[in-house]
C-alpha positions as CSV (number, residue, x, y, z in Angstrom):
1,M,110.5,219.2,119.2
2,S,108.9,218.1,122.4
3,T,110.3,216.3,125.4
4,C,110.5,212.5,125.1
5,S,110.3,210.6,128.4
6,I,112.2,207.3,128.2
7,L,112.2,204.7,130.9
8,L,115.9,203.9,131.5
9,G,115.9,202.5,135.1
10,D,118.5,204.2,137.3
11,E,119.5,207.8,136.7
12,L,122.0,207.6,133.8
13,E,124.6,210.0,132.6
14,D,126.7,207.9,130.4
15,E,125.8,208.2,126.7
16,R,126.8,204.6,125.9
17,H,124.6,203.3,128.6
18,I,121.7,205.4,127.4
19,E,122.3,204.0,123.9
20,Q,122.4,200.4,125.2
21,Q,119.1,201.0,127.1
22,V,117.4,202.5,124.0
23,V,118.5,199.4,122.0
24,L,117.3,197.0,124.7
25,N,114.0,198.9,124.9
26,I,113.8,199.7,121.2
27,R,110.1,198.8,120.8
28,N,109.0,201.2,123.5
29,F,111.3,203.9,122.2
30,I,110.1,203.6,118.6
31,L,106.5,203.7,119.8
32,Q,107.3,207.0,121.6
33,M,108.8,208.5,118.4
34,G,105.6,207.9,116.4
35,K,104.2,205.7,113.7
36,G,106.2,204.1,110.9
37,F,109.6,204.0,112.5
38,C,112.0,201.1,111.9
39,F,115.3,200.6,113.7
40,I,118.3,200.3,111.3
41,G,121.1,200.1,113.9
42,N,123.3,201.8,116.5
43,Q,126.8,203.1,115.9
44,Y,125.9,203.2,112.2
45,R,129.2,203.5,110.3
46,L,129.7,206.2,107.7
47,E,133.0,206.4,105.7
48,V,134.1,209.6,104.0
49,D,137.4,209.4,102.1
50,G,138.9,206.9,104.5
51,D,137.6,208.6,107.7
52,E,135.1,206.8,109.8
53,F,132.1,208.4,111.6
54,F,129.4,206.7,113.7
55,I,125.8,207.8,114.1
56,D,124.6,206.9,117.5
57,L,121.2,205.5,116.4
58,L,119.7,205.3,112.9
59,F,116.0,204.8,112.1
60,F,113.9,204.8,109.0
61,N,110.4,206.2,108.8
62,R,108.1,204.4,106.4
63,H,105.6,207.3,106.2
64,R,108.2,209.9,105.5
65,N,110.3,207.5,103.4
66,A,113.5,208.9,105.0
67,R,116.3,208.0,107.4
68,W,116.3,209.6,110.9
69,P,119.8,209.7,112.5
70,L,119.7,210.4,116.2
71,N,122.6,211.6,118.3
72,K,122.6,211.6,122.1
73,K,124.2,214.4,124.1
74,G,124.2,215.7,127.6
75,K,123.7,219.5,127.3
76,F,123.1,220.7,123.7
77,K,126.0,222.6,122.2
78,P,126.1,224.5,118.8
79,A,128.7,222.0,117.5
80,D,126.1,219.2,117.9
81,A,124.1,220.8,115.1
82,G,127.1,220.9,112.8
83,Q,127.8,217.2,113.5
84,L,124.2,216.3,112.7
85,N,124.2,218.4,109.6
86,F,127.4,216.5,108.4
87,Y,125.7,213.2,109.0
88,L,122.6,214.3,107.1
89,N,124.7,215.4,104.1
90,V,126.6,212.1,104.1
91,L,123.5,210.0,104.4
92,D,121.8,211.9,101.6
93,D,124.8,211.8,99.3
94,K,126.1,208.3,100.0
95,V,123.3,206.1,101.5
96,K,119.9,207.5,100.4
97,L,118.2,205.7,97.5
98,Q,116.8,207.7,94.6
99,Q,113.2,207.2,95.6
100,E,113.8,208.2,99.2
101,N,113.3,211.6,100.8
102,S,116.1,213.6,102.5
103,S,117.1,212.5,105.9
104,I,115.7,214.2,109.0
105,G,118.0,214.5,112.1
106,I,117.4,214.6,115.8
107,V,119.7,215.6,118.6
108,L,118.4,214.0,121.8
109,C,119.9,215.8,124.8
110,K,119.4,215.9,128.5
111,E,119.1,219.7,128.5
112,K,119.0,222.6,126.0
113,N,118.7,226.3,125.8
114,N,116.0,227.0,123.1
115,T,117.7,230.3,122.0
116,V,121.1,228.5,121.5
117,V,119.3,225.7,119.5
118,E,117.6,228.3,117.3
119,F,120.8,230.1,116.5
120,A,122.7,226.8,116.0
121,I,120.3,225.3,113.4
122,K,119.0,228.6,111.9
123,S,120.9,228.6,108.6
124,F,121.1,224.8,107.9
125,D,119.0,223.7,105.0
126,K,118.6,220.1,106.4
127,A,115.6,219.1,108.5
128,M,116.7,218.7,112.1
129,G,115.4,219.1,115.6
130,V,116.5,219.0,119.1
131,A,114.6,217.1,121.8
132,T,115.2,216.6,125.5
133,Y,114.8,213.4,127.4
134,K,114.1,212.5,131.0
135,T,115.2,209.4,132.9
136,S,112.9,207.7,135.3
137,K,113.2,205.1,138.0
138,Q,109.5,204.2,137.8
139,T,107.6,202.5,135.0
140,P,105.1,204.9,133.5
141,I,101.4,204.1,134.1
142,K,99.5,203.6,130.8
């Protein structure tokens, strides 16, 4: 996946703050993701046999007819791919409607090593990608 530049104001390190800024600027963020995206919610709750899990941000794409969970991270670690794969499996088994396509996951991180990413997602059969983001103190010129 490519780099996504998101206007977040001051330099931000805290994941919760980044999530809050994405929610506050959801229209601009969705436009950067592409056509047909709809925001479902943040901290989307999944329950598996009494255990709770929370997807940072959940979108639906009308053109792909699929859910798109998005998790935010600092530096990508191989465990992030496993967590996202888990979310994709739960969404597809417990949330997806019969006429919908399988979910597609994204890990949005501040930095990544492409070789580590390739090894981390290599044998998963779910569609997922890893993208980096940049923070900016200036409003982009359109």
